[in-house]
Each structure stands twice: as structure tokens, then as C-alpha cells.
N, C-alpha and C positions, 0 to 999 in steps of 0.2 A: 302419656297424655292424661289429663285431668278429665273427669265427666261429671255433669250435673245430669242428677233426674230428677224433675219435677210430679210431684204426687202430693200435691196440697189439697186437689179439688174433693168433691164428694162422689164422683160416679154416679149421678143421678140416673141417668138411663138405664144402668144395669141395675139400680135399685128398683125402678117402675117395672124391671123385667123379672122381678123376683129373686135376683143375687142376693146371698145374706153375707158374702165376704165382700170388703173393699175392692175397688176395681182393680188397683195392682195385682190382687190375687187371684183375679180371674183368670181359670186355667187355658194354658195354649198346650197342646200334646199333654196335659194332665201336669204341667207344672205353672206356677203363677207365671202371669207373663213379665212381671218384676224379674223374677230368677231368670227366664229367656233372655230377658235385655240385659242383664248383668253379664250372663255367659257370653253374648257376643261382644261385648265392652271388653271383657277378660282376653278375649281371642285377639281384640286389637290393641292389646299392650296396655291396659287400664293401670295407671300408679294409683290413684286416689279415687273411689266413686262417691262424691257427694250425693245425699239423698234428701231433698225437703221433702219430708213426709207428713202428713196430716196428723198432728199430736192427738187427734180425737180416735185415731184409727188405732185400736192396740194390736189388734191383731196383724197390720203391717208391721209396727213396730216391733213385733216379737219375732215376727220373720225375719226382720232384716238384722235384728240382734242375732239370729241363728246364724245368718250368712257372714257376719264379722266373727262369729266364734268359728266358724270353718277355716277363717284365715283369710277370707277375700277382704281386699282394701274398701271397704264400705263405711263411709262416717254418715251416721245417721243425724239429721238436724231437724228434729220434732219442731212443727210450726203451723201458727194459726195467723193466716195473712188476709188482708182485704182482697187480693185479685192475683192473677196468674204472674203479673210483673213482680209484686213483692215475694213471691214465693221465689222466683229466679233471683232476686237479689240476695234475701236471706239465705237461700242455698249456696250462692257462689262466694259470700262472704269470705273476706280472706285469703282467696286465691289471687294471686299475685300476677301468674304466667295465663298461657293460653288454656283455653278449655273448650269442651262442646256439650252444649245442654242439650236436653230433650225431654218431652214427657215421658211417662212411664209406658204410655201403649203406642210408642212409636214403631212402626213397621217400615222396613226398607231393605234393599239387597244387600246382603253382607259383603260379598266383594267391592261393590261400589261405598259402601260407608268405610270399608278398609282405604279405599284411595282417599277417601274425604279427610280421613283422619290425617292421613299422609300430607294431604294438601295444605290443611290447617296447620300442621306443625311446620311446614314451609313456607307459610304465608308471612309476609312483611309484618312487623310491629305494629300495634295500632290499625291494623285491617279488620274487619268482620267480614267471614266468608260463609255467606247464609245458605243452607241446604234450600233449593227450588226443585219443583217438578212441573211437567205438562200433562201429568195424570190427575185429573179434578175429579174427586169422587166426593168431598164434603159439600153439604147444603149450601154451607156460607164459606167458602174458601177466602184465604186472606192473599188478593192478587197483587203480584208484584209488577213495579215499571221498572223496564232496564233502558238506560240510555244508548246512545250510538257508541258511546266509548265502552260499552259493556258493565258499567256501574249499576246497581240498584239504588234510585232515587225515589221511590215512593212506593207506599202499599196501600191497598184499598181493602176493606174488609166487606164481602159479599158484594151483590149486585151484578154489575157487568165488568169483564177485564178489560186493561188498558187496551188502548188502540195497537198500541206495539205488539201484541199477542198475549196469548193467554198463557201464562205461568203463577204458579202459586208458590207459597211457602209450603215447604217439606218438613217443618217443625224441627229441623235440625239446626242449632245456631253454633256457628264458630266464634268465640269471643276470646276476652281477655280481662285481667283485673283492670287493666287500663281503660279498657273499653268502657267497661260497667262505671266507673268513675265518671266518665263524662256526662252522663244524664244529671246526676245530682249537682256537679258542679255548676251547669248551666241552670240549674233550678227548674228541671223540667220533672214531672211528676205523670207518668203513665199510667194509664187508668187498666192495662192490661198487657199482656206479652205482645199481642197486634200492635197495642199503641206505641210499645216500646219500639218494636221493629219500624215502625212508620217515623218515628220522632228521630231513631237513630238515622235514617237515611235523609230525612228532610231538614231537621233541625241542628243535626250535630255535623262537626267538619270531618269525623270519622268516614273512612272509605268503606263503603259496604259494597263487596263484591257478589255474585252469585256462583253456586254450585250445584249444577243439574244433575238430579236423580233421575232415572227412566221411571220411577214409580217410589211413591211413599203415602202413606196414609195412615189415621188413628184409629183405634179399635173402641169406638162407642157403645157397641151393641153387640146382640149374639150375631147378626148377620155378619157384622165386620169381624166378629171372632171365628166365624167359620172361613171367611175368607182369607184373613191372617194365616191360619194353619194350613190352606191350601198352598198359599204363598210360602211361608216360611219352609215346608216339606221340600221345596226345590234345593236348600242350603241345608238341610240336614246331613 
């Protein structure tokens, strides 16, 4: 399985808290969170790990080069993009088959992720298998709407959940090169990763299916970092 890690942002909330390193290098258990994530992906049979890294973050680029020198299948794609969708597009360019994309601060149960990887591998061609969770911690979550037939048919950022029930994006995206090509072929221009998910479900013929995680969250500040360490300690 190929994986795509999105690390094109600035991590502004950590900067405000006084961290001097780029967000992907903020430590979890004394190791950069990027390294913790890559270690998990290696346990899940990663063949290639493409990292869309902010080209302005020299510390991050140097760290990724070190991992590559150690023999890990990391391919660094230094980028400066306009938004998170553009980061996904640039980081996944050239991948023809299936892949799973995520941000560098994604936290999830390792065992559930391993099952998710298998499900993506076995999914039908042209199907997007999107990670969702009923665990809501983000102040402005991306709510998903699931039809009676079990397809994801809409997304809404912030506000209230859809009347069908509260379930939100887990920040894990089972995609493929074929699926990524549909958006530009239809002349659509997503303004963010959230917008990309909405357009994929609402405006394209792609079948978007949910894959539910019991818990998944992002690490955006020191409180989240402490929570992540407590949570991940169960899988060490």
C-alpha cells in the first residue's frame, strides 16, 4: 500500500504556544510525530510513503532526508501550495493505484487502521473509502451525511451535524490516482481538503463509502499532544 502524508501547513497554533520546531517535528514520546506516524505506516506494509512537505521548513526536510537515508521508503515532495487540497494533489501526483492519505498529525487506533488498510486494498476500483468517526473533539468538525444505502453523500464544515446523525471525517482518505483525476476532469476546483471531500461526494460519479473508526483526532496544540501520548501509549 502507498501512503500520502500532508505536511504543507505552518502549524500556527503550536507556534503561538512557543514551539520552535515545525509541527511535524513536535515530539510524541520524545520522537517527532512525523516519525511516529511513519513507524505506524511501516507496520502496515508501506511500500511508498509520499510526504508533501512545506518547502519552507528546512528542519522537516532535513529530518525526512535522514529517514530516507536510513532506508525507509520515504519520497519527499517539497511544496508550497495555496490550500490543503492542492497539497494533496501535489503530494499524490503520479500515483496510479490506491493510496491512503492523511495529515501528519493524525491519531487513530493502530489495530483499526490496519483493518482499514486491508479494506482499502480490497475495495472496488474507483471507490473512495473515507475514514469517519463518531468521536467529535474538533471545534469545527467536518460532518458527513450517510444515505440509507450506506454511501457518503454530503459533508458540512462546522455548525450542526446532519439530521441522520453525528459522524465526522476522521482525516483518513482511501483514494486512488483514478479518483484524483475525476475532480480536474470535471473542471472542479476545491478550495480545501474539506471542500474536496464535499465535491467528491456531491458533484462526481465516484462512489464514496464510509469506514468507521471508534476514535480519531488531530494534534493541534499542547493539550492535544498530551492526549495523543496518553492514547497512543495503549498501542506501544
